[in-house]
C-alpha positions as CSV (number, residue, x, y, z in Angstrom):
1,M,21.5,1.1,9.0
2,A,21.8,4.4,10.8
3,A,19.0,6.6,12.2
4,M,19.0,10.4,11.9
5,N,16.7,12.8,13.7
6,E,14.6,15.1,11.6
7,E,12.2,17.9,12.4
8,N,9.1,15.6,12.4
9,G,10.5,12.3,13.7
10,M,13.0,9.7,12.6
11,A,14.3,9.0,9.1
12,V,16.0,5.7,8.4
13,H,18.8,5.8,5.9
14,D,20.0,2.8,3.9
15,E,23.6,2.0,3.0
16,Q,23.6,4.5,0.1
17,G,22.4,7.3,2.4
18,E,19.0,7.6,0.8
19,A,16.1,8.5,3.1
20,S,13.1,6.3,3.5
21,G,10.1,6.3,5.7
22,P,8.7,9.6,6.9
23,S,11.0,11.8,4.8
24,L,9.8,10.0,1.6
25,A,6.2,10.4,2.6
26,R,6.7,14.0,3.5
27,Q,8.4,14.6,0.1
28,K,5.4,13.1,-1.7
29,L,3.0,15.3,0.3
30,E,5.0,18.4,-0.4
31,N,4.8,17.6,-4.2
32,L,1.0,17.7,-3.8
33,L,0.9,21.1,-2.2
34,N,-1.3,23.6,-4.2
35,K,-2.6,20.9,-6.4
36,S,-6.4,20.6,-7.0
37,M,-7.9,17.7,-5.0
38,R,-11.3,16.1,-4.9
39,I,-12.3,14.7,-1.5
40,R,-15.3,12.5,-1.0
41,M,-16.8,12.5,2.5
42,T,-18.8,10.0,4.5
43,D,-22.0,12.1,4.3
44,G,-21.9,12.0,0.4
45,R,-20.6,15.5,-0.1
46,T,-17.6,16.1,-2.4
47,L,-15.2,19.0,-1.8
48,V,-12.8,20.3,-4.6
49,G,-10.0,22.7,-3.8
50,L,-6.3,23.3,-3.5
51,F,-4.4,21.1,-1.1
52,L,-2.8,23.3,1.5
53,C,-2.1,21.3,4.6
54,T,-2.6,18.0,6.5
55,D,-1.7,16.7,9.9
56,R,-1.0,13.4,11.8
57,D,-4.8,12.9,12.2
58,C,-5.3,13.0,8.4
59,N,-7.3,16.3,8.7
60,V,-7.0,18.2,5.4
61,I,-7.1,21.9,4.7
62,L,-8.4,22.9,1.2
63,G,-8.2,26.5,-0.2
64,S,-10.7,27.9,-2.6
65,A,-12.9,25.0,-1.8
66,Q,-16.2,24.2,-3.5
67,E,-18.8,21.8,-2.1
68,F,-20.9,19.5,-4.3
69,L,-23.8,17.8,-2.7
70,K,-24.7,14.2,-3.4
71,S,-27.6,14.4,-5.8
72,T,-30.5,12.0,-5.9
73,D,-30.5,12.2,-9.7
74,S,-27.4,10.4,-11.0
75,F,-27.2,12.6,-14.1
76,S,-27.2,16.0,-12.4
77,Q,-24.2,17.2,-10.4
78,G,-25.9,20.4,-9.1
79,E,-24.5,23.9,-8.5
80,P,-21.4,24.0,-6.3
81,R,-21.4,26.0,-3.1
82,V,-18.3,28.2,-2.6
83,L,-16.7,27.6,0.8
84,G,-13.3,29.2,0.5
85,L,-11.0,27.8,3.2
86,A,-12.2,24.4,4.5
87,M,-11.0,21.9,7.0
88,I,-12.1,18.3,6.5
89,P,-11.7,16.0,9.6
90,G,-9.7,12.9,8.7
91,H,-12.4,10.5,10.0
92,H,-14.9,12.0,7.4
93,V,-12.6,11.4,4.4
94,V,-13.6,8.5,2.2
95,S,-11.3,9.1,-0.8
96,I,-8.9,11.7,-2.1
97,E,-8.1,12.2,-5.8
98,V,-5.7,14.6,-7.4
99,E,-7.3,16.4,-10.3
100,S,-5.4,15.4,-13.4
101,D,-5.2,18.9,-14.9
102,S,-3.4,20.2,-11.8
103,L,-0.6,17.5,-12.2
104,L,0.1,18.7,-15.8
105,S,0.4,22.4,-14.9
106,P,4.0,23.6,-14.2
107,R,4.8,24.9,-10.7
108,V,5.4,28.7,-10.5
109,I,8.0,29.6,-7.9
């Protein structure tokens, strides 16, 4: 096995020369860019917006974000509050889901 330096750390290559480790994870994250995501937070709020960025501390940046408050009534979701650009600290993230309709839409380049 050989190691090769990359911009953001080390990538380990197997005998066939395929990258594993950080470069595979980075590729998966890059495929999620500009996809609609739903992030549940520790205080019960849910943010929905376009995935724009993350960092090593798992902080997430969402564009065109909307905030949904945790309702006391299980049947009503309530009106969303438009936030625009939002940064969610990684230690407040409970779960992240990719909206299924954003996976089906083709990427415009």
